[in-house]
C-alpha positions in Angstrom: 140.4 143.4 100.6 138.0 143.2 97.8 138.4 139.4 97.5 137.8 139.1 101.2 134.6 141.1 101.0 133.4 139.0 98.0 134.0 135.8 100.1 132.0 137.3 102.9 129.1 138.2 100.6 129.1 134.7 99.1 129.0 133.2 102.6 126.1 135.3 103.9 124.0 135.2 100.7 122.6 131.7 101.3 122.0 132.4 105.0 120.1 135.7 104.2 118.0 133.9 101.5 117.0 131.2 104.0 116.2 133.8 106.7 114.0 135.8 104.4 112.1 132.7 103.2 111.4 131.6 106.8 110.3 135.2 107.6 108.0 135.2 104.6 106.5 131.7 105.3 106.2 131.8 109.1 107.0 135.3 110.2 110.1 134.6 112.3 113.8 135.0 112.0 115.9 132.0 113.1 118.6 132.2 115.9 120.7 129.4 114.4 120.3 129.4 110.6 122.5 126.4 110.2 119.9 124.1 111.7 117.5 125.1 108.9 120.0 124.5 106.1 120.6 121.1 107.6 116.8 120.4 107.7 116.6 120.9 104.0 119.7 118.8 103.1 118.5 115.4 101.8 120.7 112.4 102.4 121.6 112.3 98.7 123.4 115.6 99.3 124.9 114.7 102.7 128.2 116.3 103.6 131.1 114.6 105.5 132.1 116.4 108.7 135.5 116.5 110.3 134.8 113.1 112.1 134.0 111.4 108.9 130.2 111.2 109.5 127.8 111.9 106.7 125.5 114.7 107.8 121.9 115.1 106.4 118.4 116.0 107.6 117.7 112.4 108.8 118.4 113.0 112.5 116.3 116.2 112.5 113.5 114.3 110.8 113.5 111.7 113.6 113.3 114.5 116.2 110.7 116.5 114.2 108.5 113.4 113.8 108.3 113.0 117.6 107.7 116.7 118.3 105.1 117.0 115.6 103.3 113.9 116.9 103.1 115.2 120.4 101.9 118.7 119.4 99.1 117.2 117.2 98.1 114.7 119.9 97.7 117.6 122.5 95.8 119.7 120.0 93.3 116.8 119.3 93.1 115.9 123.0 91.8 119.4 123.7 89.6 119.7 120.6 87.8 116.4 121.2 87.4 116.0 125.0 85.0 113.1 124.8 86.4 111.0 122.0 88.3 107.8 122.6 92.0 107.1 122.4 91.3 105.1 119.2 89.6 108.1 117.5 92.4 110.5 118.6 95.0 108.1 117.2 93.1 107.9 113.9 92.8 111.6 113.6 96.5 112.2 114.3 97.4 109.6 111.7 95.3 111.5 109.1 97.0 114.8 109.9 100.6 113.6 110.0 100.3 111.0 107.2 103.1 111.1 104.6 100.5 112.1 102.0 99.3 115.1 104.0 102.8 116.2 104.9 104.1 115.9 101.3 101.2 118.0 100.1 101.7 120.6 102.8 105.5 120.8 102.3 105.0 121.4 98.5 102.3 124.0 99.2 104.7 125.8 101.5 107.4 125.8 98.8 109.8 123.4 100.5 110.5 121.9 97.1 112.6 125.0 96.3 114.5 124.8 99.6 115.5 121.1 99.4 119.2 120.4 98.7 119.7 117.2 96.7 122.2 115.8 94.3 119.7 114.6 91.7 116.2 115.5 90.3 113.5 115.1 92.9 111.6 112.8 90.7 114.4 110.2 91.1 114.1 110.3 94.9 111.6 108.9 97.4 108.1 110.4 97.2 108.3 111.2 100.9 111.2 113.7 100.6 109.0 116.7 101.1 107.2 115.3 104.1 110.5 114.2 105.5 111.9 117.7 105.1 108.9 119.1 106.8 109.5 116.9 109.9 113.2 117.9 109.8 112.1 121.6 109.7 110.0 121.0 112.9 113.0 119.3 114.5 115.2 122.3 113.6 112.5 124.7 114.9 112.3 122.9 118.2 116.1 123.0 118.7 116.2 126.7 117.7 113.2 128.1 119.3 112.0 125.6 121.9 108.8 123.6 122.4 106.3 126.4 123.1 107.3 128.4 120.1 107.1 125.3 117.9 103.7 124.3 119.3 102.3 127.7 118.7 103.6 127.8 115.1 102.3 124.4 114.3 98.8 125.0 115.8 98.2 128.6 114.7 100.0 128.8 111.4 100.0 125.2 110.1 97.0 123.3 111.5 94.6 126.2 111.5 95.7 127.6 108.1 96.3 124.4 106.1 94.1 121.7 107.6 90.4 121.3 107.6 90.2 119.1 110.7 86.4 118.7 110.5 86.7 117.5 106.9 89.5 115.1 107.8 87.2 113.7 110.5 84.7 112.8 107.9 87.3 111.4 105.5 87.3 107.7 105.8 90.3 105.4 105.1 88.4 102.2 104.7 90.4 99.9 106.9 87.5 97.6 107.4 87.4 97.0 103.6 91.1 96.4 103.5 90.8 93.9 106.4 88.0 92.0 104.7 89.9 91.8 101.4 92.9 90.4 103.3 90.8 87.8 105.0 89.2 86.7 101.7 92.6 86.5 100.0 94.0 84.4 102.8 90.9 82.4 103.4 90.5 83.5 107.0 87.3 84.1 108.9 86.9 87.7 110.2 84.1 88.7 112.5 83.1 92.1 113.9 81.3 92.1 117.2 79.6 94.8 119.2 80.9 93.6 122.6 79.1 96.3 124.7 77.7 99.8 124.8 78.4 102.3 127.5 77.8 105.9 128.5 80.7 108.3 128.9 80.0 111.9 129.8 76.4 111.5 128.5 77.8 110.2 125.2 77.0 106.7 124.0 80.1 104.6 123.2 80.2 101.4 121.2 83.0 98.9 121.9 83.9 96.7 119.0 86.0 93.5 118.9 87.5 92.0 115.8 88.0 88.2 115.8 90.2 86.3 113.4 89.4 82.6 113.4 87.5 83.2 116.7 90.4 84.9 118.4 90.1 88.5 119.2 93.0 90.5 117.6 91.8 94.1 118.1 89.3 96.2 119.9 88.3 99.8 119.8 85.6 102.2 121.1 83.9 105.2 119.4 80.7 107.2 119.3 79.4 105.1 116.4 79.7 101.4 115.4 81.1 102.4 112.0 83.9 104.6 113.6 84.8 101.9 116.1 85.0 99.2 113.3 87.3 101.4 111.3 89.6 102.1 114.2 89.7 98.5 115.3 90.3 97.4 111.7 93.3 99.7 111.5 94.7 98.2 114.7 94.1 94.7 113.3 95.8 95.4 110.0 98.9 96.6 111.8 99.2 93.3 113.5 98.9 91.1 110.4 102.2 89.7 109.0 103.3 91.7 106.0 100.5 94.2 106.4 102.0 96.8 108.5 100.8 100.2 107.3 103.1 102.9 106.2 104.3 105.4 108.7 101.4 107.6 109.7 
């Protein structure tokens, strides 16, 4: 009987520890704790199930990426009612970039929750951001979309992101594009194709031309913003220059 009790304690100890960490971090108790253990199991520590499949957090990461992207998109859509699709795409990319998610996950203490079979320094630099997306996938399956959305917006975006500061942070896509054109001896031209008024806001429509062929266009409330957004689109279309997952 004592052995049986010891086994039970050993079984429940990891679950209780995970439950308390989630309660401390996000003020909720999970319904299905196994989902969260899976979310923090890196592929290096994958376990084989009864069907012979290696199980890790990769599938939850895929799901979490989609859920997080939709939540952030809706948040930005409401926050910036007059900005263009290009601006919203750019802002979403800044929030859900691997760099931002890695920093966030480490700040939240996900480093201590990750289950791996080797030192983290020997694994991909994106493991923390990947785990964060897997956590969002687990949360979605466990608690549903509305709960996940509220947690992401209220506890993560509002507490850990300065959205206004991110808006002013420039990733100089235009500079990258110009460097590429010089390196490859290609002629790049930025054109203001038209100006328009949308809801009393002046919009600038920029086209980027490579060897006189338009390869990207974007609109924004300033020429500088529109050029940056269009440059990001152009870079993604260049062979060998696809940007990292945003």
